[in-house]
C-alpha positions as a Markdown table, in Angstrom:
| # | Residue | x | y | z |
|---|---|---|---|---|
| 1 | Unk | -7.1 | -58.6 | -6.5 |
| 2 | Unk | -8.9 | -58.7 | -3.1 |
| 3 | Unk | -11.9 | -56.5 | -2.3 |
| 4 | Unk | -10.0 | -53.8 | -0.4 |
| 5 | Unk | -7.4 | -53.4 | -3.1 |
| 6 | Unk | -10.1 | -53.2 | -5.7 |
| 7 | Unk | -11.9 | -50.5 | -3.8 |
| 8 | Unk | -8.7 | -48.4 | -3.2 |
| 9 | Unk | -7.8 | -48.6 | -6.9 |
| 10 | Unk | -11.3 | -47.6 | -7.8 |
| 11 | Unk | -11.0 | -44.5 | -5.6 |
| 12 | Unk | -7.5 | -43.8 | -6.9 |
| 13 | Unk | -8.8 | -43.6 | -10.5 |
| 14 | Unk | -11.6 | -41.2 | -9.6 |
| 15 | Unk | -11.5 | -37.6 | -10.8 |
| 16 | Unk | -10.8 | -35.1 | -8.0 |
| 17 | Unk | -11.5 | -31.9 | -9.8 |
| 18 | Unk | -14.0 | -30.7 | -7.2 |
| 19 | Unk | -12.8 | -31.6 | -3.7 |
| 20 | Unk | -16.1 | -30.9 | -2.0 |
| 21 | Unk | -18.1 | -33.2 | -4.3 |
| 22 | Unk | -15.6 | -36.1 | -3.9 |
| 23 | Unk | -15.3 | -35.8 | -0.1 |
| 24 | Unk | -19.0 | -36.6 | 0.0 |
| 25 | Unk | -18.6 | -39.4 | -2.5 |
| 26 | Unk | -15.6 | -41.0 | -0.8 |
| 27 | Unk | -17.2 | -40.8 | 2.7 |
| 28 | Unk | -20.3 | -42.4 | 1.3 |
| 29 | Unk | -18.4 | -45.3 | -0.2 |
| 30 | Unk | -16.4 | -45.7 | 3.0 |
| 31 | Unk | -19.5 | -46.1 | 5.1 |
| 32 | Unk | -21.0 | -48.6 | 2.6 |
| 33 | Unk | -17.9 | -50.8 | 2.5 |
| 34 | Unk | -17.4 | -50.6 | 6.3 |
| 35 | Unk | -21.1 | -51.7 | 6.6 |
| 36 | Unk | -20.4 | -54.9 | 4.7 |
| 37 | Unk | -17.4 | -55.7 | 6.9 |
| 38 | Unk | -14.5 | -54.7 | 4.7 |
| 39 | Unk | -11.6 | -55.0 | 7.1 |
| 40 | Unk | -9.2 | -52.0 | 6.9 |
| 41 | Unk | -11.4 | -50.2 | 4.3 |
| 42 | Unk | -12.1 | -47.2 | 6.6 |
| 43 | Unk | -8.5 | -46.5 | 7.4 |
| 44 | Unk | -7.3 | -47.1 | 3.8 |
| 45 | Unk | -10.0 | -44.9 | 2.3 |
| 46 | Unk | -9.4 | -42.1 | 4.8 |
| 47 | Unk | -5.7 | -42.0 | 4.0 |
| 48 | Unk | -6.5 | -41.8 | 0.3 |
| 49 | Unk | -9.1 | -39.2 | 0.9 |
| 50 | Unk | -6.5 | -37.0 | 2.8 |
| 51 | Unk | -4.0 | -37.4 | 0.0 |
| 52 | Unk | -6.4 | -36.2 | -2.6 |
| 53 | Unk | -7.9 | -33.5 | -0.4 |
| 54 | Unk | -4.4 | -32.1 | 0.2 |
| 55 | Unk | -3.6 | -32.2 | -3.5 |
| 56 | Unk | -6.8 | -30.4 | -4.4 |
| 57 | Unk | -6.3 | -27.7 | -1.8 |
| 58 | Unk | -2.6 | -27.1 | -2.6 |
| 59 | Unk | -3.6 | -26.8 | -6.3 |
| 60 | Unk | -6.1 | -24.1 | -5.4 |
| 61 | Unk | -3.7 | -22.0 | -3.4 |
| 62 | Unk | -3.3 | -18.5 | -4.9 |
| 63 | Unk | -1.8 | -16.6 | -1.9 |
| 64 | Unk | 1.1 | -17.7 | 0.3 |
| 65 | Unk | 2.6 | -15.8 | 3.2 |
| 66 | Unk | 5.1 | -18.1 | 5.1 |
| 67 | Unk | 6.0 | -17.1 | 8.7 |
| 68 | Unk | 9.6 | -15.7 | 8.6 |
| 69 | Unk | 10.5 | -17.3 | 11.9 |
| 70 | Unk | 9.2 | -20.8 | 11.0 |
| 71 | Unk | 9.9 | -21.1 | 7.3 |
| 72 | Unk | 13.4 | -22.3 | 6.2 |
| 73 | Unk | 14.8 | -21.6 | 2.7 |
| 74 | Unk | 14.3 | -25.3 | 1.8 |
| 75 | Unk | 10.7 | -25.3 | 3.1 |
| 76 | Unk | 9.7 | -22.3 | 1.0 |
| 77 | Unk | 11.3 | -23.3 | -2.2 |
| 78 | Unk | 10.3 | -26.9 | -2.1 |
| 79 | Unk | 6.7 | -26.2 | -1.2 |
| 80 | Unk | 6.2 | -23.5 | -3.8 |
| 81 | Unk | 7.9 | -25.6 | -6.5 |
| 82 | Unk | 6.1 | -28.9 | -5.8 |
| 83 | Unk | 2.7 | -28.0 | -4.5 |
| 84 | Unk | 1.5 | -24.5 | -5.4 |
| 85 | Unk | 1.6 | -24.4 | -9.1 |
| 86 | Unk | -1.3 | -22.0 | -9.4 |
| 87 | Unk | 0.2 | -19.5 | -6.9 |
| 88 | Unk | -0.6 | -15.8 | -7.7 |
| 89 | Unk | 0.6 | -13.9 | -4.6 |
| 90 | Unk | 3.8 | -14.8 | -2.7 |
| 91 | Unk | 4.9 | -12.8 | 0.3 |
| 92 | Unk | 8.5 | -13.5 | 1.4 |
| 93 | Unk | 8.9 | -10.3 | 3.3 |
| 94 | Unk | 11.4 | -10.4 | 6.2 |
| 95 | Unk | 12.3 | -14.1 | 5.5 |
| 96 | Unk | 15.9 | -13.9 | 6.5 |
| 97 | Unk | 16.9 | -17.1 | 4.7 |
| 98 | Unk | 15.7 | -16.0 | 1.3 |
| 99 | Unk | 18.6 | -15.2 | -1.0 |
| 100 | Unk | 19.4 | -15.2 | -4.7 |
| 101 | Unk | 19.5 | -19.0 | -4.7 |
| 102 | Unk | 16.0 | -19.2 | -3.4 |
| 103 | Unk | 14.7 | -16.9 | -6.1 |
| 104 | Unk | 16.1 | -19.2 | -8.8 |
| 105 | Unk | 13.5 | -21.7 | -7.7 |
| 106 | Unk | 10.6 | -19.3 | -8.4 |
| 107 | Unk | 11.2 | -19.2 | -12.2 |
| 108 | Unk | 8.7 | -22.1 | -12.7 |
| 109 | Unk | 5.9 | -20.0 | -11.2 |
| 110 | Unk | 5.1 | -18.4 | -14.5 |
| 111 | Unk | 1.7 | -17.3 | -13.4 |
| 112 | Unk | 2.8 | -15.3 | -10.4 |
| 113 | Unk | 1.2 | -11.9 | -10.2 |
| 114 | Unk | 2.5 | -10.4 | -7.0 |
| 115 | Unk | 5.8 | -10.9 | -5.2 |
| 116 | Unk | 7.0 | -9.2 | -1.9 |
| 117 | Unk | 10.7 | -9.4 | -1.0 |
| 118 | Unk | 10.6 | -6.6 | 1.5 |
| 119 | Unk | 13.5 | -6.6 | 4.0 |
| 120 | Unk | 15.1 | -9.7 | 2.4 |
| 121 | Unk | 18.6 | -8.5 | 3.1 |
| 122 | Unk | 20.3 | -11.3 | 1.2 |
| 123 | Unk | 18.7 | -10.6 | -2.2 |
| 124 | Unk | 21.0 | -8.8 | -4.6 |
| 125 | Unk | 21.2 | -7.9 | -8.3 |
| 126 | Unk | 21.7 | -11.6 | -9.2 |
| 127 | Unk | 18.4 | -12.5 | -7.6 |
| 128 | Unk | 16.6 | -9.9 | -9.8 |
| 129 | Unk | 17.9 | -11.6 | -12.9 |
| 130 | Unk | 15.7 | -14.6 | -11.9 |
| 131 | Unk | 12.8 | -12.3 | -11.1 |
| 132 | Unk | 12.9 | -10.9 | -14.6 |
| 133 | Unk | 11.7 | -14.3 | -15.9 |
| 134 | Unk | 8.3 | -13.8 | -14.1 |
| 135 | Unk | 6.9 | -11.8 | -17.0 |
| 136 | Unk | 3.3 | -11.9 | -15.6 |
| 137 | Unk | 4.2 | -10.0 | -12.5 |
| 138 | Unk | 2.0 | -7.0 | -11.8 |
| 139 | Unk | 3.3 | -6.1 | -8.3 |
| 140 | Unk | 6.8 | -6.2 | -6.9 |
| 141 | Unk | 8.0 | -5.1 | -3.5 |
| 142 | Unk | 11.8 | -4.7 | -3.1 |
| 143 | Unk | 11.6 | -2.2 | -0.1 |
| 144 | Unk | 14.7 | -2.3 | 2.2 |
| 145 | Unk | 16.6 | -4.7 | -0.1 |
| 146 | Unk | 19.9 | -3.1 | 0.7 |
| 147 | Unk | 22.0 | -5.0 | -1.9 |
| 148 | Unk | 19.9 | -4.1 | -4.9 |
| 149 | Unk | 21.4 | -1.3 | -7.1 |
| 150 | Unk | 20.5 | 0.4 | -10.3 |
| 151 | Unk | 22.2 | -2.4 | -12.3 |
| 152 | Unk | 19.9 | -4.9 | -10.8 |
| 153 | Unk | 16.8 | -2.8 | -11.4 |
| 154 | Unk | 17.8 | -2.4 | -15.0 |
| 155 | Unk | 17.1 | -6.2 | -15.4 |
| 156 | Unk | 13.4 | -5.6 | -14.6 |
| 157 | Unk | 12.8 | -4.2 | -18.0 |
| 158 | Unk | 11.3 | -7.5 | -19.1 |
| 159 | Unk | 8.5 | -7.1 | -16.6 |
| 160 | Unk | 6.3 | -5.3 | -19.1 |
| 161 | Unk | 3.1 | -6.1 | -17.2 |
| 162 | Unk | 4.3 | -4.5 | -13.9 |
| 163 | Unk | 1.7 | -2.2 | -12.4 |
| 164 | Unk | 3.2 | -1.6 | -8.9 |
| 165 | Unk | 6.8 | -1.2 | -7.8 |
| 166 | Unk | 8.0 | -0.5 | -4.3 |
| 167 | Unk | 11.7 | 0.3 | -3.9 |
| 168 | Unk | 11.4 | 2.4 | -0.8 |
| 169 | Unk | 14.4 | 2.7 | 1.5 |
| 170 | Unk | 16.8 | 1.6 | -1.2 |
| 171 | Unk | 19.7 | 3.8 | -2.0 |
| 172 | Unk | 20.0 | 2.9 | -5.6 |
| 173 | Unk | 19.6 | 6.3 | -7.3 |
| 174 | Unk | 22.9 | 8.0 | -7.8 |
| 175 | Unk | 22.8 | 11.6 | -9.0 |
| 176 | Unk | 24.9 | 10.6 | -12.0 |
| 177 | Unk | 22.2 | 8.2 | -13.3 |
| 178 | Unk | 18.8 | 9.8 | -13.1 |
| 179 | Unk | 17.4 | 7.0 | -15.3 |
| 180 | Unk | 17.9 | 4.3 | -12.7 |
| 181 | Unk | 14.6 | 2.5 | -13.5 |
| 182 | Unk | 14.0 | 0.6 | -16.7 |
| 183 | Unk | 11.1 | 1.4 | -19.0 |
| 184 | Unk | 8.0 | -0.2 | -17.5 |
| 185 | Unk | 5.1 | 0.8 | -19.9 |
| 186 | Unk | 2.2 | -0.2 | -17.6 |
| 187 | Unk | 3.6 | 1.1 | -14.3 |
| 188 | Unk | 0.9 | 3.0 | -12.3 |
| 189 | Unk | 2.1 | 2.9 | -8.7 |
| 190 | Unk | 5.6 | 3.8 | -7.6 |
| 191 | Unk | 6.9 | 4.0 | -4.1 |
| 192 | Unk | 10.3 | 5.7 | -3.6 |
| 193 | Unk | 10.0 | 6.5 | 0.2 |
| 194 | Unk | 13.3 | 7.4 | 1.7 |
| 195 | Unk | 15.3 | 6.9 | -1.5 |
| 196 | Unk | 17.9 | 9.5 | -0.6 |
| 197 | Unk | 19.3 | 9.8 | -4.1 |
| 198 | Unk | 16.0 | 11.0 | -5.6 |
| 199 | Unk | 16.3 | 14.6 | -6.6 |
| 200 | Unk | 14.8 | 17.0 | -9.3 |
| 201 | Unk | 16.7 | 15.2 | -12.1 |
| 202 | Unk | 15.3 | 11.9 | -11.0 |
| 203 | Unk | 11.8 | 13.3 | -11.2 |
| 204 | Unk | 12.4 | 14.4 | -14.7 |
| 205 | Unk | 13.2 | 10.7 | -15.5 |
| 206 | Unk | 10.2 | 9.4 | -13.5 |
| 207 | Unk | 7.7 | 11.3 | -15.5 |
| 208 | Unk | 8.5 | 9.2 | -18.6 |
| 209 | Unk | 6.1 | 6.7 | -16.9 |
| 210 | Unk | 3.2 | 8.6 | -18.2 |
| 211 | Unk | 0.6 | 6.1 | -16.8 |
| 212 | Unk | 1.6 | 6.8 | -13.2 |
| 213 | Unk | -1.4 | 7.2 | -11.0 |
| 214 | Unk | 0.2 | 7.1 | -7.5 |
| 215 | Unk | 3.7 | 8.4 | -6.6 |
| 216 | Unk | 5.2 | 8.3 | -3.1 |
| 217 | Unk | 8.2 | 10.5 | -2.4 |
| 218 | Unk | 8.1 | 10.6 | 1.4 |
| 219 | Unk | 11.5 | 11.4 | 2.9 |
| 220 | Unk | 13.1 | 12.4 | -0.5 |
| 221 | Unk | 14.6 | 15.5 | 0.9 |
| 222 | Unk | 16.5 | 16.5 | -2.3 |
| 223 | Unk | 13.2 | 17.2 | -4.1 |
| 224 | Unk | 12.4 | 20.9 | -4.5 |
| 225 | Unk | 9.7 | 23.1 | -5.9 |
| 226 | Unk | 11.4 | 23.1 | -9.3 |
| 227 | Unk | 11.3 | 19.3 | -9.4 |
| 228 | Unk | 7.6 | 19.2 | -8.9 |
| 229 | Unk | 7.0 | 21.1 | -12.1 |
| 230 | Unk | 7.7 | 17.8 | -13.9 |
| 231 | Unk | 4.5 | 16.3 | -12.4 |
| 232 | Unk | 2.5 | 18.2 | -15.0 |
| 233 | Unk | 3.7 | 15.6 | -17.5 |
| 234 | Unk | 1.8 | 12.9 | -15.6 |
| 235 | Unk | -1.8 | 13.3 | -16.9 |
| 236 | Unk | -3.2 | 10.4 | -14.8 |
| 237 | Unk | -1.5 | 11.2 | -11.5 |
| 238 | Unk | -4.2 | 11.1 | -8.8 |
| 239 | Unk | -2.1 | 10.6 | -5.6 |
| 240 | Unk | 1.1 | 12.3 | -4.6 |
| 241 | Unk | 2.8 | 11.9 | -1.2 |
| 242 | Unk | 5.6 | 14.2 | -0.2 |
| 243 | Unk | 5.8 | 13.7 | 3.6 |
| 244 | Unk | 9.1 | 15.0 | 5.0 |
| 245 | Unk | 10.3 | 16.7 | 1.9 |
| 246 | Unk | 11.6 | 19.7 | 3.9 |
| 247 | Unk | 13.2 | 21.5 | 0.9 |
| 248 | Unk | 9.7 | 22.2 | -0.5 |
| 249 | Unk | 8.7 | 25.9 | 0.0 |
| 250 | Unk | 6.0 | 28.3 | -1.0 |
| 251 | Unk | 6.2 | 27.5 | -4.8 |
| 252 | Unk | 5.4 | 23.9 | -4.1 |
| 253 | Unk | 1.6 | 24.0 | -4.8 |
| 254 | Unk | 2.1 | 26.5 | -7.6 |
| 255 | Unk | 4.4 | 23.9 | -9.3 |
| 256 | Unk | 1.6 | 21.4 | -9.0 |
| 257 | Unk | -1.2 | 23.6 | -10.2 |
| 258 | Unk | -1.2 | 22.0 | -13.6 |
| 259 | Unk | -1.8 | 18.5 | -12.2 |
| 260 | Unk | -5.6 | 18.9 | -12.2 |
| 261 | Unk | -6.1 | 15.1 | -11.9 |
| 262 | Unk | -4.7 | 15.1 | -8.3 |
| 263 | Unk | -7.2 | 13.7 | -5.8 |
| 264 | Unk | -4.9 | 13.0 | -2.8 |
| 265 | Unk | -2.0 | 15.3 | -1.8 |
| 266 | Unk | 0.1 | 14.6 | 1.3 |
| 267 | Unk | 2.4 | 17.5 | 2.4 |
| 268 | Unk | 2.9 | 16.4 | 6.0 |
| 269 | Unk | 6.1 | 17.7 | 7.7 |
| 270 | Unk | 6.9 | 20.0 | 4.8 |
| 271 | Unk | 8.0 | 22.7 | 7.2 |
| 272 | Unk | 8.8 | 25.3 | 4.5 |
| 273 | Unk | 5.1 | 25.7 | 3.5 |
| 274 | Unk | 3.3 | 28.9 | 4.7 |
| 275 | Unk | -0.1 | 30.5 | 4.0 |
| 276 | Unk | 1.3 | 31.9 | 0.7 |
| 277 | Unk | 1.9 | 28.3 | -0.6 |
| 278 | Unk | -1.9 | 27.6 | -0.3 |
| 279 | Unk | -2.9 | 30.5 | -2.5 |
| 280 | Unk | -2.6 | 28.4 | -5.6 |
| 281 | Unk | -4.5 | 25.4 | -4.3 |
| 282 | Unk | -7.7 | 26.6 | -6.0 |
| 283 | Unk | -6.3 | 25.0 | -9.2 |
| 284 | Unk | -6.4 | 21.5 | -7.7 |
| 285 | Unk | -10.2 | 21.2 | -8.2 |
| 286 | Unk | -10.3 | 17.4 | -7.9 |
| 287 | Unk | -8.7 | 17.1 | -4.4 |
| 288 | Unk | -10.6 | 14.8 | -2.0 |
| 289 | Unk | -7.8 | 14.2 | 0.5 |
| 290 | Unk | -5.3 | 16.8 | 1.8 |
| 291 | Unk | -2.7 | 16.3 | 4.6 |
| 292 | Unk | -0.9 | 19.3 | 6.0 |
| 293 | Unk | 0.1 | 17.8 | 9.3 |
| 294 | Unk | 3.2 | 19.3 | 10.8 |
| 295 | Unk | 3.2 | 22.3 | 8.5 |
| 296 | Unk | 3.7 | 24.6 | 11.5 |
| 297 | Unk | 3.7 | 27.9 | 9.6 |
| 298 | Unk | 0.1 | 27.6 | 8.3 |
| 299 | Unk | -2.4 | 29.7 | 10.1 |
| 300 | Unk | -6.2 | 30.4 | 9.9 |
| 301 | Unk | -5.6 | 32.7 | 7.0 |
| 302 | Unk | -4.2 | 29.9 | 4.9 |
| 303 | Unk | -6.9 | 27.5 | 5.9 |
| 304 | Unk | -9.5 | 30.0 | 4.7 |
| 305 | Unk | -8.3 | 29.4 | 1.1 |
| 306 | Unk | -9.3 | 25.7 | 1.4 |
| 307 | Unk | -13.0 | 26.6 | 1.2 |
| 308 | Unk | -12.6 | 26.6 | -2.6 |
| 309 | Unk | -12.0 | 22.8 | -2.5 |
| 310 | Unk | -15.6 | 21.8 | -2.8 |
| 311 | Unk | -14.8 | 18.1 | -3.3 |
| 312 | Unk | -12.6 | 17.8 | -0.2 |
| 313 | Unk | -13.6 | 14.9 | 2.0 |
| 314 | Unk | -10.6 | 14.3 | 4.3 |
| 315 | Unk | -8.4 | 17.0 | 5.8 |
| 316 | Unk | -5.5 | 16.4 | 8.3 |
| 317 | Unk | -3.8 | 19.3 | 10.0 |
| 318 | Unk | -2.3 | 17.6 | 13.1 |
| 319 | Unk | 0.4 | 19.6 | 14.8 |
| 320 | Unk | -0.4 | 22.8 | 12.8 |
| 321 | Unk | 0.2 | 24.9 | 15.9 |
| 322 | Unk | -0.8 | 28.2 | 14.3 |
| 323 | Unk | -4.4 | 27.3 | 13.5 |
| 324 | Unk | -7.2 | 27.9 | 15.8 |
| 325 | Unk | -11.0 | 28.5 | 16.0 |
| 326 | Unk | -11.0 | 30.6 | 12.8 |
| 327 | Unk | -9.9 | 27.6 | 10.8 |
| 328 | Unk | -12.8 | 25.5 | 12.1 |
| 329 | Unk | -15.3 | 28.2 | 11.3 |
| 330 | Unk | -14.0 | 28.3 | 7.7 |
| 331 | Unk | -14.3 | 24.6 | 7.3 |
| 332 | Unk | -18.1 | 24.6 | 7.7 |
| 333 | Unk | -18.2 | 25.9 | 4.1 |
| 334 | Unk | -16.8 | 22.6 | 2.7 |
| 335 | Unk | -19.9 | 20.7 | 1.7 |
| 336 | Unk | -18.3 | 17.2 | 1.4 |
| 337 | Unk | -15.9 | 17.2 | 4.3 |
| 338 | Unk | -16.4 | 14.0 | 6.3 |
| 339 | Unk | -13.1 | 13.6 | 8.2 |
| 340 | Unk | -11.1 | 16.3 | 10.1 |
| 341 | Unk | -7.9 | 15.7 | 12.1 |
| 342 | Unk | -6.6 | 18.6 | 14.2 |
| 343 | Unk | -4.7 | 16.8 | 16.9 |
| 344 | Unk | -2.2 | 18.8 | 19.0 |
| 345 | Unk | -3.6 | 22.1 | 17.8 |
| 346 | Unk | -3.7 | 23.8 | 21.2 |
| 347 | Unk | -5.2 | 27.0 | 20.0 |
| 348 | Unk | -8.5 | 25.3 | 19.2 |
| 349 | Unk | -11.2 | 25.9 | 21.9 |
| 350 | Unk | -14.9 | 25.1 | 22.5 |
| 351 | Unk | -15.7 | 28.2 | 20.5 |
| 352 | Unk | -14.2 | 26.7 | 17.3 |
| 353 | Unk | -16.1 | 23.4 | 17.9 |
| 354 | Unk | -19.4 | 25.2 | 18.2 |
| 355 | Unk | -18.7 | 27.0 | 14.9 |
| 356 | Unk | -17.8 | 23.7 | 13.3 |
| 357 | Unk | -21.1 | 22.2 | 14.3 |
| 358 | Unk | -22.6 | 24.0 | 11.3 |
| 359 | Unk | -21.0 | 21.3 | 9.1 |
| 360 | Unk | -23.7 | 18.7 | 8.1 |
| 361 | Unk | -21.3 | 16.3 | 6.4 |
| 362 | Unk | -18.7 | 15.6 | 9.2 |
| 363 | Unk | -18.6 | 12.1 | 10.6 |
| 364 | Unk | -15.2 | 12.0 | 12.2 |
| 365 | Unk | -13.1 | 14.6 | 14.2 |
| 366 | Unk | -9.7 | 13.9 | 15.9 |
| 367 | Unk | -8.9 | 16.3 | 18.7 |
| 368 | Unk | -6.3 | 14.5 | 20.8 |
| 369 | Unk | -3.9 | 17.0 | 22.3 |
| 370 | Unk | -6.3 | 20.0 | 21.9 |
| 371 | Unk | -5.9 | 20.9 | 25.6 |
| 372 | Unk | -8.5 | 23.8 | 25.6 |
| 373 | Unk | -11.4 | 21.6 | 24.4 |
| 374 | Unk | -13.9 | 20.6 | 27.1 |
| 375 | Unk | -17.2 | 18.7 | 27.3 |
| 376 | Unk | -19.0 | 21.9 | 26.5 |
| 377 | Unk | -17.5 | 22.0 | 23.0 |
| 378 | Unk | -17.9 | 18.3 | 22.4 |
| 379 | Unk | -21.7 | 18.5 | 23.2 |
| 380 | Unk | -22.1 | 20.6 | 20.0 |
| 381 | Unk | -21.4 | 17.5 | 17.9 |
| 382 | Unk | -23.9 | 14.8 | 19.0 |
| 383 | Unk | -24.2 | 13.3 | 15.5 |
| 384 | Unk | -20.5 | 12.4 | 14.9 |
| 385 | Unk | -20.0 | 8.7 | 14.1 |
| 386 | Unk | -16.4 | 8.7 | 15.4 |
| 387 | Unk | -14.6 | 11.0 | 17.7 |
| 388 | Unk | -10.8 | 10.8 | 18.4 |
| 389 | Unk | -10.1 | 12.3 | 21.8 |
| 390 | Unk | -6.9 | 10.6 | 23.0 |
| 391 | Unk | -6.1 | 12.0 | 26.4 |
| 392 | Unk | -8.0 | 15.2 | 26.6 |
| 393 | Unk | -7.7 | 16.5 | 30.2 |
| 394 | Unk | -10.7 | 18.7 | 30.5 |
| 395 | Unk | -13.4 | 16.1 | 30.1 |
């Protein structure tokens, strides 16, 4: 065996468990051999170095997000199967070529923790049968997978470690089958945004996931005040989003009064809410974030009730056209309020901003669209860290 072949074999047999350590080692040997006139040693060693460096890096990859426009079906499946054995997070969202056949190749990734198939239009119930083998999955995103039905979701019952499930914008929940989801004992985050079949009966089934901490029902317009009563059976629920649930009315918050664990409540665009609906909010003593944007019937009188929420940090009332300076004066009594959004509330004037200057905790105020606010009002808040002004005209 000649000297060059001996050197390359010696390098081939070296351990490459720490790529940084062996890069230094290989480069040092290359320089030494080149110095004694080993013809071709530099090129050969660098090729070998690149090979092992690639292997080490591929083996350490835990997150992969291929570009939808550049990655073909073959590229994704082949790369994942061959090179990325330790992959934990795989994002295939909007990959148009990913179908059920592609998902079959993921079965070998037994350590996969998080998988996103958002907007993969070719994925159907058959593909979910392969996903069910990934028993270590903790997060699964199936949003906008149009071909997935309740029969496919039923196969996910084997994913007993699943913590997060996103099935938003999927019409899989027929009224005749309220129990469309399988039993997932560890589920803590569920997103059902724009699932048009979700109604009060579906909520009765959802509360069997007693570990739920975060539930998103944005756009589920069949949900009513009566359905929200089931939320009291979720002792760990800390975040509830109900944006655009326009069938909710004044009994909405009363229905939630028993959910004392709630920290974030989003009722944006729930047009049926009035001042009367806020009268029961005193029971939600743990609230830190409240969004009432677009609730056009709420006035200064209703906002006055919010002063009992002594833990409230973030309040959004964008587009609440009936609130004015009286609301801002009330909010000075919230000791922990740091963020306030009142965009497009055209009754707010400089007088309200001067009253709000009594708040010592505020760091951010959004006033875009408040057409009666001028520099005079803004000057009363010199200590704000952030100020959202948009296109105020009277500056």
